[in-house]
Biopython code that builds the backbone (N, CA, C, O; Angstrom):
import numpy as np
from Bio.PDB.StructureBuilder import StructureBuilder

atoms = [
    (1, "MET", "N", (0.840, -1.208, 0.023)),
    (1, "MET", "CA", (0.023, -0.057, -0.009)),
    (1, "MET", "C", (0.836, 1.349, 0.014)),
    (1, "MET", "O", (1.581, 1.575, 0.967)),
    (2, "GLN", "N", (0.718, 2.140, -0.865)),
    (2, "GLN", "CA", (1.326, 3.416, -0.885)),
    (2, "GLN", "C", (0.843, 4.410, -0.029)),
    (2, "GLN", "O", (-0.364, 4.467, 0.210)),
    (3, "ILE", "N", (1.737, 5.300, 0.525)),
    (3, "ILE", "CA", (1.340, 6.426, 1.334)),
    (3, "ILE", "C", (0.625, 7.491, 0.541)),
    (3, "ILE", "O", (1.216, 8.008, -0.407)),
    (4, "HIS", "N", (-0.562, 7.848, 0.846)),
    (4, "HIS", "CA", (-1.403, 8.816, 0.100)),
    (4, "HIS", "C", (-0.577, 10.167, 0.117)),
    (4, "HIS", "O", (0.080, 10.543, 1.087)),
    (5, "PRO", "N", (-0.688, 10.811, -1.020)),
    (5, "PRO", "CA", (-0.001, 12.184, -1.121)),
    (5, "PRO", "C", (-0.296, 13.144, -0.094)),
    (5, "PRO", "O", (0.592, 13.842, 0.395)),
    (6, "LEU", "N", (-1.587, 13.217, 0.281)),
    (6, "LEU", "CA", (-1.922, 14.158, 1.478)),
    (6, "LEU", "C", (-1.358, 13.722, 2.758)),
    (6, "LEU", "O", (-0.928, 14.516, 3.594)),
    (7, "THR", "N", (-1.366, 12.403, 2.905)),
    (7, "THR", "CA", (-0.714, 11.878, 4.179)),
    (7, "THR", "C", (0.740, 12.220, 4.307)),
    (7, "THR", "O", (1.243, 12.639, 5.350)),
    (8, "ARG", "N", (1.444, 11.999, 3.081)),
    (8, "ARG", "CA", (2.850, 12.272, 2.937)),
    (8, "ARG", "C", (3.156, 13.729, 3.299)),
    (8, "ARG", "O", (4.069, 14.028, 4.068)),
    (9, "LYS", "N", (2.353, 14.620, 2.710)),
    (9, "LYS", "CA", (2.547, 16.155, 2.926)),
    (9, "LYS", "C", (2.317, 16.475, 4.350)),
    (9, "LYS", "O", (3.083, 17.256, 4.914)),
    (10, "PHE", "N", (1.339, 15.943, 4.971)),
    (10, "PHE", "CA", (0.993, 16.090, 6.301)),
    (10, "PHE", "C", (2.064, 15.841, 7.230)),
    (10, "PHE", "O", (2.441, 16.659, 8.070)),
    (11, "TYR", "N", (2.630, 14.490, 7.027)),
    (11, "TYR", "CA", (3.704, 14.023, 7.967)),
    (11, "TYR", "C", (5.079, 14.678, 7.646)),
    (11, "TYR", "O", (5.938, 14.695, 8.528)),
    (12, "GLU", "N", (5.331, 15.231, 6.397)),
    (12, "GLU", "CA", (6.472, 15.915, 6.098)),
    (12, "GLU", "C", (6.513, 17.155, 7.006)),
    (12, "GLU", "O", (7.557, 17.484, 7.568)),
    (13, "LYS", "N", (5.298, 17.879, 7.151)),
    (13, "LYS", "CA", (5.217, 18.991, 7.847)),
    (13, "LYS", "C", (5.347, 18.603, 9.347)),
    (13, "LYS", "O", (6.064, 19.296, 10.069)),
    (14, "TYR", "N", (4.696, 17.541, 9.842)),
    (14, "TYR", "CA", (4.724, 17.206, 11.200)),
    (14, "TYR", "C", (6.181, 16.917, 11.583)),
    (14, "TYR", "O", (6.659, 17.462, 12.578)),
    (15, "LEU", "N", (6.868, 16.117, 10.860)),
    (15, "LEU", "CA", (8.267, 15.770, 11.186)),
    (15, "LEU", "C", (9.206, 17.034, 11.070)),
    (15, "LEU", "O", (10.291, 16.982, 11.649)),
    (16, "ALA", "N", (8.891, 18.069, 10.420)),
    (16, "ALA", "CA", (9.547, 19.334, 10.364)),
    (16, "ALA", "C", (9.158, 20.226, 11.429)),
    (16, "ALA", "O", (9.654, 21.352, 11.473)),
    (17, "GLY", "N", (8.282, 19.824, 12.336)),
    (17, "GLY", "CA", (7.807, 20.682, 13.491)),
    (17, "GLY", "C", (6.826, 21.772, 13.035)),
    (17, "GLY", "O", (6.576, 22.732, 13.764)),
    (18, "GLU", "N", (6.262, 21.612, 11.796)),
    (18, "GLU", "CA", (5.355, 22.618, 11.228)),
    (18, "GLU", "C", (3.996, 22.178, 11.307)),
    (18, "GLU", "O", (3.144, 22.873, 10.756)),
    (19, "GLY", "N", (3.648, 21.100, 11.925)),
    (19, "GLY", "CA", (2.251, 20.643, 11.872)),
    (19, "GLY", "C", (1.285, 21.345, 12.743)),
    (19, "GLY", "O", (1.717, 22.085, 13.627)),
    (20, "VAL", "N", (0.089, 21.187, 12.583)),
    (20, "VAL", "CA", (-0.990, 21.768, 13.399)),
    (20, "VAL", "C", (-0.909, 21.153, 14.784)),
    (20, "VAL", "O", (-0.705, 19.946, 14.912)),
    (21, "LYS", "N", (-1.073, 21.998, 15.866)),
    (21, "LYS", "CA", (-1.171, 21.644, 17.307)),
    (21, "LYS", "C", (-2.481, 22.054, 17.748)),
    (21, "LYS", "O", (-2.789, 23.245, 17.694)),
    (22, "GLY", "N", (-3.360, 21.099, 18.222)),
    (22, "GLY", "CA", (-4.574, 21.398, 18.662)),
    (22, "GLY", "C", (-5.741, 21.649, 17.638)),
    (22, "GLY", "O", (-5.597, 21.105, 16.543)),
    (23, "PRO", "N", (-6.823, 22.361, 17.832)),
    (23, "PRO", "CA", (-7.820, 22.497, 16.909)),
    (23, "PRO", "C", (-7.356, 23.388, 15.692)),
    (23, "PRO", "O", (-6.581, 24.336, 15.814)),
    (24, "ASN", "N", (-7.887, 22.999, 14.575)),
    (24, "ASN", "CA", (-7.497, 23.763, 13.299)),
    (24, "ASN", "C", (-8.643, 24.634, 12.931)),
    (24, "ASN", "O", (-9.349, 24.275, 11.989)),
    (25, "PHE", "N", (-8.909, 25.727, 13.558)),
    (25, "PHE", "CA", (-10.176, 26.452, 13.269)),
    (25, "PHE", "C", (-10.053, 27.050, 11.765)),
    (25, "PHE", "O", (-11.064, 27.470, 11.203)),
    (26, "SER", "N", (-8.955, 27.072, 11.215)),
    (26, "SER", "CA", (-8.878, 27.674, 9.871)),
    (26, "SER", "C", (-9.192, 26.616, 8.774)),
    (26, "SER", "O", (-9.251, 26.943, 7.588)),
    (27, "CYS", "N", (-9.380, 25.409, 9.174)),
    (27, "CYS", "CA", (-9.726, 24.390, 8.248)),
    (27, "CYS", "C", (-11.065, 24.406, 7.775)),
    (27, "CYS", "O", (-11.953, 24.470, 8.625)),
    (28, "GLU", "N", (-11.388, 24.357, 6.501)),
    (28, "GLU", "CA", (-12.697, 24.429, 5.902)),
    (28, "GLU", "C", (-13.613, 23.315, 6.403)),
    (28, "GLU", "O", (-14.836, 23.448, 6.410)),
    (29, "ASN", "N", (-13.009, 22.249, 6.808)),
    (29, "ASN", "CA", (-13.767, 21.059, 7.232)),
    (29, "ASN", "C", (-13.959, 20.912, 8.772)),
    (29, "ASN", "O", (-14.630, 19.985, 9.227)),
    (30, "TYR", "N", (-13.381, 21.806, 9.535)),
    (30, "TYR", "CA", (-13.539, 21.788, 11.003)),
    (30, "TYR", "C", (-14.805, 22.170, 11.419)),
    (30, "TYR", "O", (-15.317, 23.201, 10.983)),
    (31, "PRO", "N", (-15.435, 21.359, 12.315)),
    (31, "PRO", "CA", (-14.987, 20.062, 12.863)),
    (31, "PRO", "C", (-15.412, 18.989, 11.857)),
    (31, "PRO", "O", (-16.536, 18.965, 11.355)),
    (32, "CYS", "N", (-14.404, 18.067, 11.581)),
    (32, "CYS", "CA", (-14.790, 16.938, 10.720)),
    (32, "CYS", "C", (-15.272, 15.764, 11.469)),
    (32, "CYS", "O", (-15.922, 14.885, 10.903)),
    (33, "HIS", "N", (-14.974, 15.716, 12.740)),
    (33, "HIS", "CA", (-15.390, 14.562, 13.603)),
    (33, "HIS", "C", (-16.270, 15.029, 14.817)),
    (33, "HIS", "O", (-17.349, 14.464, 14.993)),
    (34, "HIS", "N", (-15.903, 15.945, 15.590)),
    (34, "HIS", "CA", (-16.639, 16.470, 16.622)),
    (34, "HIS", "C", (-16.177, 17.831, 17.115)),
    (34, "HIS", "O", (-15.078, 18.221, 16.720)),
    (35, "HIS", "N", (-16.853, 18.559, 17.894)),
    (35, "HIS", "CA", (-16.315, 19.758, 18.368)),
    (35, "HIS", "C", (-16.265, 19.741, 19.946)),
    (35, "HIS", "O", (-17.291, 19.349, 20.502)),
    (36, "PRO", "N", (-15.262, 20.093, 20.687)),
    (36, "PRO", "CA", (-13.974, 20.503, 20.100)),
    (36, "PRO", "C", (-13.099, 19.216, 19.745)),
    (36, "PRO", "O", (-13.233, 18.162, 20.366)),
    (37, "GLN", "N", (-12.266, 19.370, 18.779)),
    (37, "GLN", "CA", (-11.429, 18.370, 18.499)),
    (37, "GLN", "C", (-9.922, 18.782, 18.322)),
    (37, "GLN", "O", (-9.613, 19.883, 17.865)),
    (38, "ASN", "N", (-9.035, 17.873, 18.695)),
    (38, "ASN", "CA", (-7.670, 18.187, 18.475)),
    (38, "ASN", "C", (-7.251, 17.683, 17.110)),
    (38, "ASN", "O", (-7.419, 16.498, 16.825)),
    (39, "CYS", "N", (-6.702, 18.554, 16.241)),
    (39, "CYS", "CA", (-6.407, 18.123, 14.900)),
    (39, "CYS", "C", (-4.876, 17.903, 14.588)),
    (39, "CYS", "O", (-4.391, 17.926, 13.457)),
    (40, "THR", "N", (-4.240, 17.702, 15.679)),
    (40, "THR", "CA", (-2.715, 17.373, 15.507)),
    (40, "THR", "C", (-2.511, 16.143, 14.707)),
    (40, "THR", "O", (-1.478, 16.043, 14.046)),
    (41, "PHE", "N", (-3.418, 15.173, 14.701)),
    (41, "PHE", "CA", (-3.249, 13.937, 13.807)),
    (41, "PHE", "C", (-4.430, 13.917, 12.839)),
    (41, "PHE", "O", (-5.188, 12.948, 12.839)),
    (42, "CYS", "N", (-4.610, 14.921, 12.038)),
    (42, "CYS", "CA", (-5.584, 14.999, 11.097)),
    (42, "CYS", "C", (-5.555, 13.728, 10.262)),
    (42, "CYS", "O", (-6.589, 13.138, 9.947)),
    (43, "TYR", "N", (-4.310, 13.317, 9.906)),
    (43, "TYR", "CA", (-4.088, 12.044, 9.227)),
    (43, "TYR", "C", (-3.437, 11.129, 10.196)),
    (43, "TYR", "O", (-2.300, 11.313, 10.630)),
    (44, "CYS", "N", (-4.182, 10.164, 10.508)),
    (44, "CYS", "CA", (-3.846, 9.148, 11.650)),
    (44, "CYS", "C", (-2.539, 8.413, 11.362)),
    (44, "CYS", "O", (-2.429, 7.848, 10.274)),
    (45, "PRO", "N", (-1.600, 8.375, 12.193)),
    (45, "PRO", "CA", (-0.454, 7.555, 11.963)),
    (45, "PRO", "C", (-0.687, 6.117, 11.958)),
    (45, "PRO", "O", (0.193, 5.346, 11.573)),
    (46, "PHE", "N", (-1.905, 5.686, 12.394)),
    (46, "PHE", "CA", (-2.196, 4.177, 12.582)),
    (46, "PHE", "C", (-3.040, 3.675, 11.436)),
    (46, "PHE", "O", (-3.366, 2.489, 11.391)),
    (47, "TYR", "N", (-3.427, 4.596, 10.449)),
    (47, "TYR", "CA", (-4.333, 4.300, 9.329)),
    (47, "TYR", "C", (-3.724, 3.154, 8.533)),
    (47, "TYR", "O", (-2.528, 3.197, 8.245)),
    (48, "PRO", "N", (-4.531, 2.076, 8.144)),
    (48, "PRO", "CA", (-5.774, 1.682, 8.685)),
    (48, "PRO", "C", (-5.498, 0.824, 9.954)),
    (48, "PRO", "O", (-4.712, -0.123, 9.920)),
    (49, "CYS", "N", (-6.176, 1.192, 11.077)),
    (49, "CYS", "CA", (-6.023, 0.446, 12.244)),
    (49, "CYS", "C", (-6.861, -0.930, 12.291)),
    (49, "CYS", "O", (-6.506, -1.927, 12.920)),
    (50, "ARG", "N", (-7.997, -0.818, 11.543)),
    (50, "ARG", "CA", (-8.852, -1.941, 11.449)),
    (50, "ARG", "C", (-9.515, -2.244, 12.753)),
    (50, "ARG", "O", (-9.907, -3.391, 12.968)),
    (51, "ASP", "N", (-9.664, -1.325, 13.611)),
    (51, "ASP", "CA", (-10.270, -1.470, 14.907)),
    (51, "ASP", "C", (-11.600, -0.822, 14.980)),
    (51, "ASP", "O", (-11.688, 0.405, 15.015)),
    (52, "THR", "N", (-12.618, -1.583, 15.003)),
    (52, "THR", "CA", (-13.985, -0.952, 15.119)),
    (52, "THR", "C", (-14.241, -0.300, 16.408)),
    (52, "THR", "O", (-15.072, 0.605, 16.478)),
    (53, "SER", "N", (-13.542, -0.725, 17.494)),
    (53, "SER", "CA", (-13.879, -0.240, 18.814)),
    (53, "SER", "C", (-13.714, 1.293, 18.994)),
    (53, "SER", "O", (-14.299, 1.847, 19.926)),
    (54, "THR", "N", (-12.900, 2.028, 18.092)),
    (54, "THR", "CA", (-12.738, 3.449, 18.107)),
    (54, "THR", "C", (-13.657, 4.141, 17.021)),
    (54, "THR", "O", (-13.508, 5.338, 16.772)),
    (55, "GLY", "N", (-14.524, 3.441, 16.436)),
    (55, "GLY", "CA", (-15.519, 4.004, 15.438)),
    (55, "GLY", "C", (-15.255, 3.741, 14.001)),
    (55, "GLY", "O", (-16.085, 4.099, 13.166)),
    (56, "GLY", "N", (-14.156, 3.139, 13.654)),
    (56, "GLY", "CA", (-13.869, 2.869, 12.290)),
    (56, "GLY", "C", (-14.641, 1.693, 11.785)),
    (56, "GLY", "O", (-15.216, 0.922, 12.553)),
    (57, "ARG", "N", (-14.649, 1.564, 10.484)),
    (57, "ARG", "CA", (-15.419, 0.390, 9.864)),
    (57, "ARG", "C", (-14.771, 0.165, 8.479)),
    (57, "ARG", "O", (-14.165, 1.044, 7.866)),
    (58, "CYS", "N", (-14.956, -1.085, 8.054)),
    (58, "CYS", "CA", (-14.581, -1.478, 6.624)),
    (58, "CYS", "C", (-15.687, -1.255, 5.746)),
    (58, "CYS", "O", (-16.803, -1.670, 6.058)),
    (59, "ILE", "N", (-15.477, -0.620, 4.640)),
    (59, "ILE", "CA", (-16.433, -0.483, 3.504)),
    (59, "ILE", "C", (-16.007, -1.490, 2.563)),
    (59, "ILE", "O", (-15.104, -1.228, 1.769)),
    (60, "LYS", "N", (-16.616, -2.703, 2.580)),
    (60, "LYS", "CA", (-16.177, -3.838, 1.862)),
    (60, "LYS", "C", (-16.276, -3.679, 0.356)),
    (60, "LYS", "O", (-15.402, -4.077, -0.413)),
    (61, "GLU", "N", (-17.483, -3.025, -0.047)),
    (61, "GLU", "CA", (-17.540, -2.772, -1.481)),
    (61, "GLU", "C", (-16.438, -1.922, -2.089)),
    (61, "GLU", "O", (-16.110, -2.094, -3.263)),
    (62, "LYS", "N", (-15.914, -1.098, -1.392)),
    (62, "LYS", "CA", (-14.821, -0.160, -1.851)),
    (62, "LYS", "C", (-13.454, -0.653, -1.379)),
    (62, "LYS", "O", (-12.432, -0.106, -1.793)),
    (63, "LYS", "N", (-13.411, -1.728, -0.477)),
    (63, "LYS", "CA", (-12.215, -2.164, -0.024)),
    (63, "LYS", "C", (-11.306, -1.084, 0.624)),
    (63, "LYS", "O", (-10.117, -0.967, 0.327)),
    (64, "VAL", "N", (-11.960, -0.286, 1.548)),
    (64, "VAL", "CA", (-11.248, 0.826, 2.181)),
    (64, "VAL", "C", (-11.758, 0.847, 3.638)),
    (64, "VAL", "O", (-12.897, 0.519, 3.968)),
    (65, "TRP", "N", (-10.771, 1.277, 4.484)),
    (65, "TRP", "CA", (-11.141, 1.591, 5.860)),
    (65, "TRP", "C", (-11.637, 2.978, 6.090)),
    (65, "TRP", "O", (-10.963, 3.927, 5.689)),
    (66, "ASP", "N", (-12.785, 3.162, 6.716)),
    (66, "ASP", "CA", (-13.398, 4.391, 7.001)),
    (66, "ASP", "C", (-13.345, 4.715, 8.498)),
    (66, "ASP", "O", (-13.957, 4.075, 9.353)),
    (67, "CYS", "N", (-12.548, 5.781, 8.734)),
    (67, "CYS", "CA", (-12.468, 6.237, 10.130)),
    (67, "CYS", "C", (-13.175, 7.575, 10.462)),
    (67, "CYS", "O", (-12.870, 8.280, 11.425)),
    (68, "SER", "N", (-14.126, 7.844, 9.588)),
    (68, "SER", "CA", (-14.808, 9.071, 9.731)),
    (68, "SER", "C", (-15.583, 9.239, 11.072)),
    (68, "SER", "O", (-15.878, 10.340, 11.539)),
    (69, "GLU", "N", (-15.887, 8.027, 11.654)),
    (69, "GLU", "CA", (-16.662, 8.211, 12.991)),
    (69, "GLU", "C", (-15.689, 8.011, 14.226)),
    (69, "GLU", "O", (-16.113, 7.919, 15.379)),
    (70, "CYS", "N", (-14.361, 7.952, 13.888)),
    (70, "CYS", "CA", (-13.400, 7.821, 14.925)),
    (70, "CYS", "C", (-13.149, 9.177, 15.538)),
    (70, "CYS", "O", (-12.804, 10.130, 14.839)),
    (71, "THR", "N", (-13.329, 9.268, 16.893)),
    (71, "THR", "CA", (-13.055, 10.504, 17.629)),
    (71, "THR", "C", (-11.857, 10.252, 18.558)),
    (71, "THR", "O", (-11.388, 11.228, 19.144)),
    (72, "TRP", "N", (-11.337, 9.085, 18.740)),
    (72, "TRP", "CA", (-10.389, 8.739, 19.680)),
    (72, "TRP", "C", (-9.111, 9.519, 19.441)),
    (72, "TRP", "O", (-8.541, 10.064, 20.386)),
    (73, "ILE", "N", (-8.644, 9.586, 18.191)),
    (73, "ILE", "CA", (-7.343, 10.267, 17.980)),
    (73, "ILE", "C", (-7.383, 11.817, 18.196)),
    (73, "ILE", "O", (-6.375, 12.501, 18.376)),
    (74, "HIS", "N", (-8.635, 12.279, 18.159)),
    (74, "HIS", "CA", (-8.720, 13.796, 18.223)),
    (74, "HIS", "C", (-8.988, 14.308, 19.651)),
    (74, "HIS", "O", (-9.439, 15.439, 19.831)),
    (75, "GLN", "N", (-8.730, 13.536, 20.581)),
    (75, "GLN", "CA", (-8.806, 13.876, 22.064)),
    (75, "GLN", "C", (-7.395, 14.257, 22.563)),
    (75, "GLN", "O", (-6.397, 13.594, 22.282)),
    (76, "ASP", "N", (-7.383, 15.367, 23.320)),
    (76, "ASP", "CA", (-6.069, 15.904, 23.807)),
    (76, "ASP", "C", (-5.177, 14.985, 24.532)),
    (76, "ASP", "O", (-3.956, 15.007, 24.377)),
    (77, "GLU", "N", (-5.831, 14.118, 25.382)),
    (77, "GLU", "CA", (-5.066, 13.130, 26.196)),
    (77, "GLU", "C", (-4.433, 12.121, 25.234)),
    (77, "GLU", "O", (-3.289, 11.710, 25.432)),
    (78, "VAL", "N", (-5.194, 11.709, 24.159)),
    (78, "VAL", "CA", (-4.677, 10.747, 23.246)),
    (78, "VAL", "C", (-3.533, 11.296, 22.409)),
    (78, "VAL", "O", (-2.564, 10.583, 22.147)),
    (79, "VAL", "N", (-3.630, 12.557, 21.985)),
    (79, "VAL", "CA", (-2.480, 13.259, 21.234)),
    (79, "VAL", "C", (-1.314, 13.313, 22.127)),
    (79, "VAL", "O", (-0.194, 13.036, 21.698)),
    (80, "LYS", "N", (-1.527, 13.666, 23.389)),
    (80, "LYS", "CA", (-0.370, 13.810, 24.289)),
    (80, "LYS", "C", (0.351, 12.441, 24.409)),
    (80, "LYS", "O", (1.577, 12.366, 24.330)),
    (81, "CYS", "N", (-0.433, 11.380, 24.598)),
    (81, "CYS", "CA", (0.172, 10.043, 24.687)),
    (81, "CYS", "C", (0.995, 9.627, 23.315)),
    (81, "CYS", "O", (2.133, 9.160, 23.352)),
    (82, "ILE", "N", (0.308, 9.846, 22.191)),
    (82, "ILE", "CA", (1.035, 9.473, 21.023)),
    (82, "ILE", "C", (2.259, 10.478, 20.774)),
    (82, "ILE", "O", (3.331, 10.025, 20.373)),
    (83, "ASN", "N", (2.106, 11.702, 20.990)),
    (83, "ASN", "CA", (3.290, 12.528, 20.809)),
    (83, "ASN", "C", (4.441, 12.189, 21.702)),
    (83, "ASN", "O", (5.592, 12.430, 21.339)),
    (84, "GLY", "N", (4.181, 11.659, 22.815)),
    (84, "GLY", "CA", (5.166, 11.199, 23.859)),
    (84, "GLY", "C", (6.233, 10.295, 23.192)),
    (84, "GLY", "O", (7.421, 10.363, 23.510)),
    (85, "LYS", "N", (5.749, 9.434, 22.240)),
    (85, "LYS", "CA", (6.709, 8.411, 21.651)),
    (85, "LYS", "C", (6.839, 8.290, 20.160)),
    (85, "LYS", "O", (7.695, 7.585, 19.627)),
    (86, "LEU", "N", (5.902, 9.047, 19.472)),
    (86, "LEU", "CA", (5.791, 9.008, 18.050)),
    (86, "LEU", "C", (7.164, 9.454, 17.469)),
    (86, "LEU", "O", (7.595, 8.833, 16.498)),
    (87, "GLY", "N", (7.820, 10.396, 17.945)),
    (87, "GLY", "CA", (9.120, 10.971, 17.430)),
    (87, "GLY", "C", (10.190, 9.877, 17.586)),
    (87, "GLY", "O", (11.166, 9.940, 16.838)),
    (88, "THR", "N", (10.115, 9.002, 18.375)),
    (88, "THR", "CA", (11.234, 7.846, 18.481)),
    (88, "THR", "C", (10.882, 6.829, 17.347)),
    (88, "THR", "O", (11.767, 6.076, 16.942)),
    (89, "ILE", "N", (9.720, 6.782, 16.861)),
    (89, "ILE", "CA", (9.432, 5.905, 15.825)),
    (89, "ILE", "C", (9.427, 6.423, 14.461)),
    (89, "ILE", "O", (9.910, 5.726, 13.568)),
    (90, "LEU", "N", (8.931, 7.578, 14.201)),
    (90, "LEU", "CA", (8.863, 8.162, 12.908)),
    (90, "LEU", "C", (10.119, 9.122, 12.722)),
    (90, "LEU", "O", (10.225, 10.147, 13.396)),
    (91, "LYS", "N", (11.018, 8.764, 11.823)),
    (91, "LYS", "CA", (12.111, 9.618, 11.438)),
    (91, "LYS", "C", (11.873, 10.156, 10.090)),
    (91, "LYS", "O", (12.396, 11.212, 9.735)),
    (92, "ASN", "N", (11.097, 9.462, 9.323)),
    (92, "ASN", "CA", (10.745, 9.840, 7.935)),
    (92, "ASN", "C", (9.385, 9.340, 7.592)),
    (92, "ASN", "O", (8.884, 8.451, 8.280)),
    (93, "VAL", "N", (8.751, 9.853, 6.571)),
    (93, "VAL", "CA", (7.364, 9.423, 6.251)),
    (93, "VAL", "C", (7.307, 7.957, 5.904)),
    (93, "VAL", "O", (6.261, 7.346, 6.122)),
    (94, "GLU", "N", (8.307, 7.372, 5.403)),
    (94, "GLU", "CA", (8.248, 5.998, 5.026)),
    (94, "GLU", "C", (8.089, 5.122, 6.246)),
    (94, "GLU", "O", (7.589, 3.999, 6.185)),
    (95, "ASP", "N", (8.526, 5.669, 7.333)),
    (95, "ASP", "CA", (8.416, 4.864, 8.542)),
    (95, "ASP", "C", (6.833, 4.599, 8.983)),
    (95, "ASP", "O", (6.535, 3.802, 9.872)),
    (96, "LEU", "N", (5.981, 5.282, 8.329)),
    (96, "LEU", "CA", (4.465, 5.030, 8.597)),
    (96, "LEU", "C", (4.284, 3.536, 8.129)),
    (96, "LEU", "O", (3.510, 2.808, 8.751)),
    (97, "GLN", "N", (4.947, 3.096, 7.103)),
    (97, "GLN", "CA", (4.863, 1.707, 6.609)),
    (97, "GLN", "C", (5.856, 0.768, 7.225)),
    (97, "GLN", "O", (5.538, -0.307, 7.733)),
    (98, "LYS", "N", (7.081, 1.239, 7.152)),
    (98, "LYS", "CA", (8.208, 0.386, 7.579)),
    (98, "LYS", "C", (8.114, -0.047, 9.055)),
    (98, "LYS", "O", (8.538, -1.151, 9.397)),
    (99, "LYS", "N", (7.547, 0.836, 9.954)),
    (99, "LYS", "CA", (7.539, 0.576, 11.346)),
    (99, "LYS", "C", (6.128, 0.425, 11.827)),
    (99, "LYS", "O", (5.752, 0.864, 12.914)),
    (100, "ARG", "N", (5.335, -0.235, 10.947)),
    (100, "ARG", "CA", (3.941, -0.520, 11.211)),
    (100, "ARG", "C", (3.707, -1.150, 12.574)),
    (100, "ARG", "O", (2.872, -0.653, 13.330)),
    (101, "LYS", "N", (4.403, -2.210, 12.916)),
    (101, "LYS", "CA", (4.305, -3.009, 14.103)),
    (101, "LYS", "C", (4.550, -2.069, 15.270)),
    (101, "LYS", "O", (3.774, -2.090, 16.225)),
    (102, "GLU", "N", (5.578, -1.255, 15.243)),
    (102, "GLU", "CA", (5.945, -0.276, 16.450)),
    (102, "GLU", "C", (4.744, 0.668, 16.528)),
    (102, "GLU", "O", (4.307, 0.966, 17.640)),
    (103, "LEU", "N", (4.177, 1.163, 15.405)),
    (103, "LEU", "CA", (3.148, 2.115, 15.538)),
    (103, "LEU", "C", (1.897, 1.558, 16.109)),
    (103, "LEU", "O", (1.267, 2.186, 16.961)),
    (104, "LEU", "N", (1.501, 0.350, 15.649)),
    (104, "LEU", "CA", (0.414, -0.302, 16.302)),
    (104, "LEU", "C", (0.553, -0.714, 17.802)),
    (104, "LEU", "O", (-0.428, -0.788, 18.543)),
    (105, "LYS", "N", (1.792, -0.969, 18.192)),
    (105, "LYS", "CA", (2.105, -1.116, 19.597)),
    (105, "LYS", "C", (1.888, 0.114, 20.422)),
    (105, "LYS", "O", (1.324, 0.070, 21.516)),
    (106, "LEU", "N", (2.360, 1.250, 19.860)),
    (106, "LEU", "CA", (2.075, 2.552, 20.503)),
    (106, "LEU", "C", (0.491, 2.926, 20.539)),
    (106, "LEU", "O", (-0.061, 3.490, 21.484)),
    (107, "ARG", "N", (-0.075, 2.548, 19.448)),
    (107, "ARG", "CA", (-1.685, 2.777, 19.449)),
    (107, "ARG", "C", (-2.284, 1.924, 20.612)),
    (107, "ARG", "O", (-3.137, 2.416, 21.350)),
    (108, "LYS", "N", (-1.853, 0.693, 20.768)),
    (108, "LYS", "CA", (-2.470, -0.183, 21.731)),
    (108, "LYS", "C", (-2.077, 0.413, 23.159)),
    (108, "LYS", "O", (-2.893, 0.399, 24.081)),
    (109, "GLU", "N", (-0.907, 0.889, 23.288)),
    (109, "GLU", "CA", (-0.408, 1.411, 24.653)),
    (109, "GLU", "C", (-1.356, 2.685, 24.904)),
    (109, "GLU", "O", (-1.903, 2.815, 25.998)),
    (110, "CYS", "N", (-1.526, 3.539, 23.963)),
    (110, "CYS", "CA", (-2.259, 4.725, 24.164)),
    (110, "CYS", "C", (-3.801, 4.517, 24.371)),
    (110, "CYS", "O", (-4.491, 5.245, 25.085)),
    (111, "LEU", "N", (-4.226, 3.512, 23.714)),
    (111, "LEU", "CA", (-5.690, 3.048, 23.843)),
    (111, "LEU", "C", (-5.853, 2.650, 25.321)),
    (111, "LEU", "O", (-6.815, 3.064, 25.968)),
    (112, "LYS", "N", (-4.922, 1.853, 25.853)),
    (112, "LYS", "CA", (-5.089, 1.274, 27.228)),
    (112, "LYS", "C", (-4.995, 2.449, 28.232)),
    (112, "LYS", "O", (-5.633, 2.423, 29.284)),
    (113, "LYS", "N", (-4.191, 3.476, 27.889)),
    (113, "LYS", "CA", (-3.987, 4.677, 28.833)),
    (113, "LYS", "C", (-5.277, 5.678, 28.759)),
    (113, "LYS", "O", (-5.588, 6.382, 29.719)),
    (114, "THR", "N", (-5.923, 5.672, 27.648)),
    (114, "THR", "CA", (-6.914, 6.744, 27.430)),
    (114, "THR", "C", (-8.336, 6.198, 27.376)),
    (114, "THR", "O", (-9.245, 7.022, 27.472)),
    (115, "ARG", "N", (-8.639, 4.913, 27.234)),
    (115, "ARG", "CA", (-9.911, 4.468, 27.084)),
    (115, "ARG", "C", (-10.581, 4.229, 28.549)),
    (115, "ARG", "O", (-10.002, 3.634, 29.458)),
    (116, "LEU", "N", (-11.766, 4.731, 28.632)),
    (116, "LEU", "CA", (-12.515, 4.543, 29.985)),
    (116, "LEU", "C", (-13.342, 3.321, 30.085)),
    (116, "LEU", "O", (-13.857, 3.003, 31.157)),
    (117, "ASP", "N", (-13.505, 2.540, 28.871)),
    (117, "ASP", "CA", (-14.473, 1.416, 28.856)),
    (117, "ASP", "C", (-13.786, 0.212, 29.556)),
    (117, "ASP", "O", (-14.386, -0.857, 29.675)),
]
sb = StructureBuilder()
sb.init_structure("model")
sb.init_model(0)
sb.init_chain("A")
sb.init_seg("    ")
for serial, (resi, resn, name, xyz) in enumerate(atoms, 1):
    if name == "N":
        sb.init_residue(resn, " ", resi, " ")
    sb.init_atom(name, np.array(xyz, "f"), 0.0, 1.0, " ", f" {name:<3s}", serial, name[0])
structure = sb.get_structure()
């Protein structure tokens, strides 16, 4: 699976320290999930997580993962948890694919810390 061009552009900015931090009120789609939302990870580093417990679902006829109902990654506490270790995993955009197992391990760790269920 190739990294989508918009995801690539987003993470190039993120890795350069130029990414959005917190809500992005200037975005024409804000809020795309809920209000208030943290837009630091507008493009999820775990996509596709294939975990329905956070609101995602598979659209079988299109063979794509839909995370439009996921609000988990847009919570301040979650962003803080992810940011705490993401920099040690991602050194370049290709690491979104190359270090998939490490990323999903981080996701699991942050889910455990931030989920109330």
